[in-house]
C-alpha angles and dihedrals in degrees: 000000000000113000113187122218111223101178109053092142094051091048093049094051091045089058093060115114116249097262090062098044090099098038104113096182093054092044090050091053092048090047092052092051098041094046087068089054089052090053090054090047091052091050091050089050091054091048091053101040100039091051090050102101100225090053099041118115140181116340093006089058089048089052091053089047090056090051094053093040108254124106122211111262112237113281096002116150122240092248094055093041091052089058090051090052092048089049092050090050089054089050092049093050098037118120092191095261116153092237091057091051089050092050091051092050092049091049094050096045106028089227115159092231142348134207116219116206119197117210129209096251102054096277133125135203124202121210126188144134091263107124109223105216099200146348096268089056091050091048092049092050093048092046092049096045091047088064089064096049124089119266110278095024114115128205098224096189152303124267118208121194133182106247092204097051108015118160113243140159119234112299146104096294121085115255147120128254132214122328119250094224096272092093089224107091111038129095125254121249115239121252121242116212115193128186112275095185126185129317124267115273140160119232112304147121095287107091094193095073122091129207133220123327124211137242090249093048111018093168094067093073131076126270121251116230114255 
């Protein structure tokens, strides 16, 4: 851990023996020499702290983003960009373990916890109290999290539940059961957000379009307009 020294001059003068404590000329000479050391110390401090990711700002943050492989979106604040960089680092270092996927989801959403369900056909589902605001957000989350999963493992979707009025059967977890008809006492069903993906397109300059799917994996293709 780098601990900067901010008072080189004071420390140098304090080390003088008693007979030189009141020698202004000698103290002035020492001050002139040691002030240069303080300048070097300050530069070393900047090199250490500004390259430390949580403290990086502006261009230094952009430089770190280029190193890990994610450029700053236009107009994005340092705070939001820092989260993107942290998420990209998790993707870069992920070995596809469920705990790493969970950590990435928590970082991206700020949810207090998430439950990861593993399906029988190499798919996973993530459930939390994070309220997905719209389909583009769901798509972005699923695309990003998919980069941290092993090859061949699909993120089927994201489940959002209301933590204050979640529907639940009897059990140890808090929740509300069926309504009695008054529409005032029952729990709310969770929402399932699946990947919508891009629209169908033949080869062209627009990278958002997707081509044909397949019978074995129909979700990999684009969606026809309806």
